[in-house]
C-alpha angles and dihedrals in degrees: 000000000000124000096260093049091047092051091047091052092048090049091050090049091051091051091050093050091047090051091049091050088053092055098265098132117110142121141249122217128224124191124236108214135210106257096219097039105029093185088070118082128210104193139314123255116222113227121192117244133179122202115200130207095274092051097257112148116217119202122221092253090068097054116013097084091047093051091044090056088052089047090237101112101080095066089052090047089057090052090054089050090052090052092048092050091048091051092048089052091050095050119035092192094062124102111189136186120219122199114230121181117231085228089067090051090054094058116073095208094052093044090052090057093051094043092047093054094050096042090054089059102044093157089065099048096090089060096046120089116194109213107201112208116212099233091126134025112276102224142132114347092015091063092049090049091052088054090051091054090047090051088061088064100263122129122234123225124187104219126213092002112198097028104073141031099308111111133189087256093054092055088063088066104031116094095225125172094178133028116198113203114220115252091240090076094060094039092052103030111167131200118245130217091250093059095259125100137241094258091055090053096051093043090050091049093049092049089063089066106033134032093224125053119185122195110209130205100044105167105148138042091245091054090051090052091050092050091049092049090048090060101252113163092206141017137203130194150100093284090071106021138001123208109271137170115282090243090058091044090055092050091057097036096101091058088072134043109250110220119192125210111283 
């Protein structure tokens, strides 16, 4: 990274931290839909957002990696978890997904903070889905900690499968209820020699380890058709739902049938 780019990144990071200090941290929510009956919703994923002083909304992709490198993201992650738990307590019909980095699972002190928050609200656990992001290999103690969270009543989702550190071997050990296939597999779906395609193969593989398989990145009707033909149980993407504020999500909630995790 050259000097100018580095200074721009540092400046962006400073603006994000200033906005957070001013109360700008929040999250948007995006529905995950039933693949066969897209009017039915499964749950809503919470996606971190920061709104700065001029009203500009910054998505997580523009600042999470920067704050992670500065070791500042985890505290904000906990604040998002607190918000999610509060919203679940306020609306008993909500089912929300919370993104937890595998790095946080690997550190006992960070895991203790997450586990403590969830265990103090046991009545909410069945409506909380922990989406584990593959930023770090999920091995050893991390797998046992996932089992501990699951024992509380939460469901475990492996997020962006195929793009990070999760391997076919790791799925043999991970107690996953949901596998979310990375959007790259629907955007670059390739034909196989047997007449099927690459998305069908990865969906079929994932379905051997979890009852629910979500294909991410659905932006067109043809991509939806491909995901349905591949055997996905659920889909997520701009074609069906865009991330919106939780207040807006609630206003439109009754237009769909909320389906919790079985």
